[in-house]
N, C-alpha and C positions, 0 to 999 in steps of 0.2 A: 672917457670919464674926466671931468674937469680937474686940472692940476696934475694930470699924469701924462708921461711921455708914452709914445707908441712905437712898437716895432712890428712890422709886417712879418707874419710867421706862416709857414706851411709845414706839414708833417711834424707838428709839435702839439703835445697835450700837456698843459700845466698840471692838470689834475693827475694824470697817470705818473708824471715825473715826480711830483711831490708826494703822492700817496702810495708809491710802490715799495716803500720800506727802506730806501737808501738814505734818507735824511729825516731828522726827528724834530728839529726846532722850528716848527711852523704851527700856525693856528689858522683856522678857516672861519670866516665871518660872512655868511651868505655866499655871494659870488667872489668875495675877496679872500686872498691868502696873505698872511703876514709871515714872512720868512726872516729869521735872524741868521745872517751870514757874516760871521766874523764880527766886525765892528759896525756893521750896518743892519738896518731893518728895511726890508723891501715890502712894499704893498703891491700886490700883483693881481691882475685880472686878465682873463682871456676871453675875447668876444669878437665876432665878425672878422676873423682873419688877422687880428692884432693881439699882441701881448702888451698890455698897458701896465705901467709901473711908475712908482715914485719911491724915494728912499729917504732915510733919516739924514744921510750925508750928501745927498745930491749926486750920486753916481750916475754915469751916463749909460747909453745903450751898449757901449763896448763891454762894460763890466757884466751886464745882464746877459748879453750874447755869449760871453765866455763862460759864465756860471752855468748856463743851461746847454752848453755845447751846441748852440745854434749855428756855429761856424763850421761844422763838420759836414761831410757828404753823407747825409742820412740814407740816400738811396743805396749807397755802397754797403752800409750797415745792414739794411733790410735784405739786400741781395745775398749777402754772406750768410746770414743766420736762417733765412727761410728755406731750409734744406729738406723739409719733409712736411707732412700734413699737420703734425702736432705743432711744429714751429710756426707754420703759416697760420694756424688757429690762434696761437699765443700772440703773434704779432698783430693779427687783426683785432684781437680783444683789447690790446693796449697800444694801438697805433699812436705814434707821436711821443712815446716814452723816450726820454733821453737820460743818459748817464751824466750826472752833474760833475762839475769840477769844484769840489768842496775844498776848504782850507785844510791842509794835511794834518796839522797838529790837532785842530778841533775834531776832525774826522776820527783820528786815532783815539783820542780820549773819549769821544762819544761811544765808539764801538767797544772800548774797554768797559763801559757801563753795561754793554749788552749781554755779557756772559750770564746765561741762565735767567734772562729777564725778558718780559714782554715789551712790545713797542711802547705802550703808555708808561711802563716803568723806566725805560731808557730815557724817554723825554723828561720824565719827572726828575731823574738824577741829573741829566745835563742842564736842565733849567735851574736846579738847585745849586750846581757848581757856578753857573753864570750869576745867579743872584748873590751868592756869597763872595765870589772873587772878581766878578766882572764889573763893567761900567754901566751905570743906569742910562738908558736912552728913552727920552720922552718923544713919542712920535704918534701923530694922528690921534691925540687925546688919550693915548694909552702908555703903559710903562713896559719897557723891555730891558733886557740885560745882555750886553755883548758877551761873547765867550771870552773867558779871562786870559790875559797874557801871562799872569802869574797864578799858579796853583799852590795852595798851602801844603802843610804837612799832612801825613797820612791821618793823623788824629783830626785835623780840621776837615779834611775831605770826607772822613767817615761821618762827620756831623751833617753831611748833605744826603745821608741815607744810602751811601754807596756800599755799605757792608764790607764783605771780604775783598771787594774790588779796590778799596781805598788806597792801599799801598801801591798797587800797580798804577793807578791813576796819578798819584803823587809823583812817582818816579818818572812816568812818561811826561808829566807836566813840566819837567825841567829841560826837555829837549828843545833846542833852538831851531831856527829856520835852516841853519846850515845842514843839520842832520837830514832833513827832508830834501833839500837841494841836492845833496850827494846821492840820495836814493834815485832821484830822477835821472841821474847820469849812468845808472847801472842797468843791466839787463833785468828782465822780470825775475829770473831765478835768484840772482844775487841780491836784488832789492828785497825779495821776500825773505831770504836767509837773514839779512841784516835786521829786518823787523822782528823776526821770530827769536832773536837774541834778547828782546825786551821782555821783562817780567809780565806774564799773563797774555802774551801775544802768541796764539797758535795759528794754524793754517787759515781758519775762517777770518779771524780779525785782521790778519796780515793781508789776505786777499781783498777784504772790504776796503781797507785803507789804500791799497794799490789801485783798485778799480775806481773808487768814488772820489779820489782826491789827487792821485799821482799820474793818472793817464795811462795806466797799464790795462788796456781793454781786453787783454787775454786772461786776466785774473778771473777765476770762477769760484766765488765763495760757496761753500757747501754747508747747508744746514739740513734739518730733518725733512723739510719740504722738498728741497732740491734732490736730496738723496732718494727719497721715495718716488718722485716723478721720473727721474732718470733711470732708476732701477726698474720701474714698472714698464717703461716705454722703450728703453734702449738696451737694458742689460739683463733680460730674462728674469727679472723680479728680484735679483739679489745683487747687492753692491755695498761696498764700504766707501768711506770718504775718498780714499786714495784712488780706487777704481773709477769713481765718478769724475774726479779731477782729470785723471789720465784720459778717460773717454772724451771729456769736453775739449781738452787740448787738441786731440787728434781729429775730432769731428767738426768742431766749430772754429778752431784756429784763433786768429788774431782778434776776432770779435766775440770770443767765448763769454766775456762779461756781459755783453748785451743779450746774448742768448739766455744766460742765467737770469737776468732781470725780467725778461719777457716770460720765461717759464715760471719764475717765482710769483710774479704778480698774477699770472693766469691761474696758477694752482690755488692761490689765496683768495681770489675774488670771483672765479668763474662758477663756483659751486660744485666743482668736481676736483677732488684731491688728485686723482690720477686721470688727467684728460685723455682724450682719444689717442690711441696709439698710431704709429705710422701706418 
């Protein structure tokens, strides 16, 4: 497409990666996706073995490859998680899905919006925060807003429709880059413990932040979809969140987060809540 850079890609699906539930601030217009990533807006299209892109700030291929984890050994991921017939079906259904490297602060604040909220609701809240506190970006004839560097008071945040989440978001909004840099230097268990000291951050939100932004691919976020799928197919029909996480750690190991994302997307989009068992 004229005016767009191109990256040759294999084993990558832009559609599955953006639409699998890990990221919220994007819009689709025909064959194009517009993704707000921090202080940039990316226009993206995949066709004929290439990922085509342009951006509001002129970022290069290195940024895009890093964001979509195109620099990792995907065959190693697939070999690790394709352990049984259910996982092979889930992988085949969403081949090319990649875990993104989101900006940690934005990821955490966005997932704080997700408590008891649908995907469209999370997007609405995150967009509201960006519109109120972020920077306006004019790109491709449209208006976008960067995710804010500064988050206001709980009262101001509540004005973005965040409800009971406002105080939590305002508190987390004061965290600097140093906090997240220190988390990267810890082991998974210690990093999760630090995150869960924050107001409103439980197991799931901590694991989402660790998986989608901080590179802890062993993190295994558990929601009702994942709990039901794992219980039905691996744990004799009964399980709580703790037992699901313990199973995932022992069965899937270092790529448990990828297994979770394949299972989650499969359960949500295949038409079968409890896909075929092993």
